[in-house]
C-alpha positions in Angstrom: -1.1 -15.3 -14.1 -2.0 -13.6 -10.8 0.6 -12.8 -7.8 -0.2 -12.2 -4.7 2.5 -9.1 -2.7 2.0 -8.7 0.6 4.2 -5.9 1.1 7.2 -3.9 -1.4 11.1 -3.4 -0.2 13.6 -1.1 -1.8 13.0 -0.3 -5.1 15.7 1.4 -7.4 15.9 2.7 -10.5 18.9 1.9 -13.2 19.6 1.9 -17.3 15.4 3.0 -17.0 13.7 0.2 -15.4 12.2 -0.2 -11.5 13.4 -3.0 -9.8 10.8 -3.1 -6.6 11.7 -5.7 -4.4 8.3 -7.9 -2.9 8.8 -8.7 0.4 6.7 -10.8 3.0 7.0 -9.5 6.6 7.3 -11.9 9.3 7.8 -11.3 13.1 11.4 -10.5 14.3 13.4 -13.0 17.4 12.2 -9.8 19.7 9.4 -8.3 20.6 8.3 -5.9 17.8 10.6 -6.5 15.5 9.6 -7.3 12.2 11.9 -9.6 9.7 12.2 -9.3 5.7 11.7 -12.3 3.7 12.6 -11.7 -0.3 9.9 -12.8 -2.5 11.4 -11.5 -5.8 11.1 -8.6 -8.2 9.0 -7.0 -10.0 10.5 -4.9 -12.7 9.1 -2.6 -15.2 10.2 0.1 -17.5 10.0 4.1 -15.8 7.0 5.3 -18.1 5.0 1.9 -16.7 6.1 2.6 -13.5 4.7 6.1 -13.4 1.4 4.7 -14.9 1.0 2.5 -12.4 1.4 4.8 -9.9 -1.3 7.5 -11.6 -3.4 4.7 -11.5 -2.8 3.1 -7.2 -3.3 7.4 -6.7 -6.5 7.5 -8.4 -8.0 4.0 -7.2 -7.0 5.4 -3.2 -9.3 8.6 -4.5 -11.6 6.3 -5.3 -11.6 4.2 -2.5 -11.8 7.7 -0.6 -14.7 9.1 -2.3 -16.7 5.8 -1.9 -15.9 5.5 1.7 -14.0 1.8 1.8 -10.8 3.8 2.7 -11.2 6.7 5.2 -8.5 9.6 6.2 -7.6 10.7 9.2 -5.8 13.6 8.7 -4.6 15.8 6.3 -0.8 14.9 5.6 -0.9 17.1 2.6 0.7 17.1 -1.4 3.6 15.5 -0.4 4.7 12.3 -1.7 6.5 10.3 1.0 9.9 8.7 -0.1 10.8 6.7 2.9 9.7 4.0 4.8 8.8 5.8 7.6 6.8 8.1 5.3 5.2 5.5 3.6 4.6 3.5 7.2 2.8 7.1 8.7 1.2 7.5 4.9 -0.6 3.9 5.1 -1.2 5.0 9.0 -2.9 7.7 7.9 -5.8 5.5 6.0 -8.6 3.3 8.0 -9.5 0.4 5.8 -13.3 -0.4 6.2 -13.8 -4.1 6.7 -18.1 -3.6 5.5 -18.5 -5.0 8.9 -20.7 -2.1 9.9 -21.8 -1.8 7.0 -23.4 -5.4 7.4 -24.2 -5.2 10.8 -26.3 -1.4 9.7 -28.1 -3.9 7.0 -28.9 -6.6 9.6 -30.0 -3.6 11.8 -32.4 -2.4 9.6 -34.5 -5.9 8.8 
């Protein structure tokens, strides 16, 4: 079974379970405003959450090494904890869509 998760909202911990709200971001009524639609939750034991977080960190490091993601600036080793810090951390990465590699391969032909 596959699930597409566009974004995450609140993350809470209660009785050893981590609950991650899955959300969809849509344009708000005013310009620049974003509205969140709740799309369900992921619920998992705390130990599983910690393992997944480690796996995500290793995957991001590998993507940087392979050139899929590129760090724009050094953020330090602090883990982001607020929405603003997470957004800033995401903004520090630049995803490679592969367009540059495709055009480079075409120009070699």
